[in-house]
KEMI-7426 format. One record per residue: residue in three letters; x, y, z of N, C-alpha, C, O in turn. Coordinates in steps of 0.001 Angstrom, whole numbers, padded with zeros to 6 digits. Atoms other than C-alpha are relative to their C-alpha. Layout:
// KEMI-7426
   type        nx        ny        nz       cax       cay       caz        cx        cy        cz        ox        oy        oz
    ALA         X         Y         Z         X         Y         Z         X         Y         Z         X         Y         Z
...
This chain:
// KEMI-7426
   type        nx        ny        nz       cax       cay       caz        cx        cy        cz        ox        oy        oz
    MET   -001127   -000728   -000492   -010046    005862   -000493   -000406    001053   -001519   -000862    000517   -002529
    VAL    000564   -000908    001022   -010862    008727   -002987    001164    000989   -000145    001336    001626    000894
    GLY   -000992   -000754    000287   -007860    010783   -004407   -000023    001499   -000854   -000986    001643   -001608
    TYR    000143   -001361    000698   -007248    014515   -005902    001461    000196   -000154    002344    000070    000694
    GLN   -001244   -000433   -000368   -004431    015609   -007431   -000023    001988   -000821   -000647    002547   -001722
    LEU    000041   -001795    000235   -003795    019649   -007832    001280    000345   -001047    002486    000202   -000849
    THR   -001246   -000396    001029   -001959    020879   -011053    000037    001228   -000459   -001040    001824   -000451
    ILE   -000208   -001494    000572   -000896    024093   -012437    000449    000162   -001376    001533    000743   -001420
    GLY   -000200    000167    001131   -000732    023759   -016116    000253   -001280   -000350   -000710   -001891   -000812
    ASN   -000390    001454    000583    001156    020324   -016937    000486   -000456    001424    000281   -001662    001560
    LYS   -000476   -000167   -001481    002650    020567   -013015   -000773   -000564    001011   -001811   -000037    001412
    LEU    000854    000626   -001035    001487    018305   -010523    000556    000753    001531    001606    000432    002088
    VAL   -000655   -000559   -001248    001783    020617   -007265   -000198   -000461    001143    000480   -000207    002139
    GLY   -000260    000588   -001494    000419    018494   -004720   -001423   -001124   -000244   -002142   -001103   -001243
    GLU    001113    001172    000429   -002280    015218   -004155   -000435    000139    001816    000139    000454    002859
    ILE    001261    000014   -001270   -005215    014930   -001468   -000388   -001221   -000203   -000755   -001656   -001295
    ALA    000815    001153    000049   -006343    011729   -000346   -001051    000102    001068   -000795    000736    002092
    GLU    000952   -000205   -000931   -009732    011347    001452    000240   -001248    000949    000147   -002341    000389
    ILE   -000127    001416   -000921   -009092    008683    004577   -001054    000777    000920   -001167    001975    001181
    ASP    000987   -000143   -001311   -011899    008423    007222   -000468    001341    000113   -000167    002023    001093
    ASP    000562   -001198    000012   -013811    011499    006178    000969    001352    000282    000420    002361    000724
    LYS   -001186   -000784    000175   -010468    013637    006069    000690   -000191   -000961    000888   -001290   -001479
    PHE   -000628   -000478    000953   -008518    015405    003658    001576   -000294    000578    001967    000229    001621
    ALA   -001495    000014   -000274   -004499    014084    003598    000596    000491   -001048    000480    000127   -002218
    VAL   -001029   -000438    001397   -002133    015977    001660    001170   -000992    000097    001521   -001353    001220
    ILE   -000859    000763    000733    000396    013852    000161    001227    000407   -000408    001316    001404   -001124
    LYS   -001084   -000723    000787    003994    014172   -000582    001090   -000813    000804    001340   -001004    001994
    ASN   -000761    000991    000079    006544    011857   -001457   -000384   -001229    000341    000499   -002040    000620
    ALA    001031    001105   -000398    003730    009121   -000667    000172   -000256    001282    000345   -001388    001735
    ALA    000414    000132   -001303    003441    010011    002728   -000666    001077    000524   -000158    002197    000465
    VAL    000626   -001034   -000889    000928    011906    004719    000479    001170    000759    000660    001003    001965
    VAL   -000524   -001012   -000808    002190    015365    005716   -000792    000678    000708   -000234    001335    001587
    ASP    000346   -000606   -001138   -000473    016763    007477   -001949   -000459   -000589   -002168   -000762   -001762
    PHE    001386    000222    000139   -004821    016128    007694   -000803    001211    000186   -000429    002070    000985
    HIS    000895   -001235   -000162   -007706    018720    007293   -001494   -000522    000090   -001907   -001621   -000281
    LYS    001560    000086   -000051   -011273    018853    007846   -000937    000083   -001232   -002089   -000351   -001258
    ASN    000647   -000330    000945   -012305    019790    004803    000991    000242   -001318    002055    000842   -001172
    LEU   -000770   -000297    000769   -011034    019741    001217    000601    001127   -000756    001519    001119   -001576
    GLU   -000822   -001264    000429   -010594    023449    000656    000953    000297    000530    001906    000860   -000008
    THR   -001354   -000651   -000632   -008410    023917    003533    001221   -000910   -000251    002397   -000595   -000070
    ALA   -001451    000735    000473   -006262    020961    002312    000721    000416   -001448    001907    000228   -001718
    VAL   -000567   -000649    001143   -006090    022707   -001242    000818    001255    000660    002032    001099    000791
    GLU   -000688   -000790   -000844   -005118    025876    000648    001477   -000410    000218    002453   -000042   -000435
    SER   -001694    000502   -000669   -001987    024238    002451    000500    000108   -000894    001352    000994   -000950
    ILE   -000965    000484    000974   -000831    022846   -000854    000449    001212   -000877    001533    001143   -001455
    ILE    000149   -001023    000910   -001326    026196   -002763    001024    000650    000874    002170    000716    000429
    GLN   -001053   -000791   -001136    000483    028146    000481    001527   -000626   -000221    002487    000060   -000572
    THR   -001370    000674    000515    003422    025572   -000014    000640    000132   -000905    001811    000509   -000857
    TYR   -000736   -000657    000947    003977    025991   -003232    000196    001180   -000332    001152    001476   -001049
    ASN   -000588   -001909   -000101    004227    029638   -003180    001351    000382    001007    002214    001199    000687
    LEU   -000939   -000341   -000730    006503    029714   -000374    001263   -000492   -001034    002185    000323   -001055
    ASN   -001024    000758    000514    008957    027418   -002671    000195    000407   -001475    001077   -000025   -002218
    HIS    000063   -000593    001506    008166    029286   -005953   -000019    001434   -000084   -000067    001987   -001183
């Protein structure tokens, strides 16, 4: 399993884990949703971050 962290400055805004050739967005140690590619997973995190800030 491979993992990625998306940060803005020093703030962690999201985590992504690669599981079975899919990309899972992780929040509070739980899978929120799955994406077919890394780009859509990153877009999902950015959209959620923008809605909350």
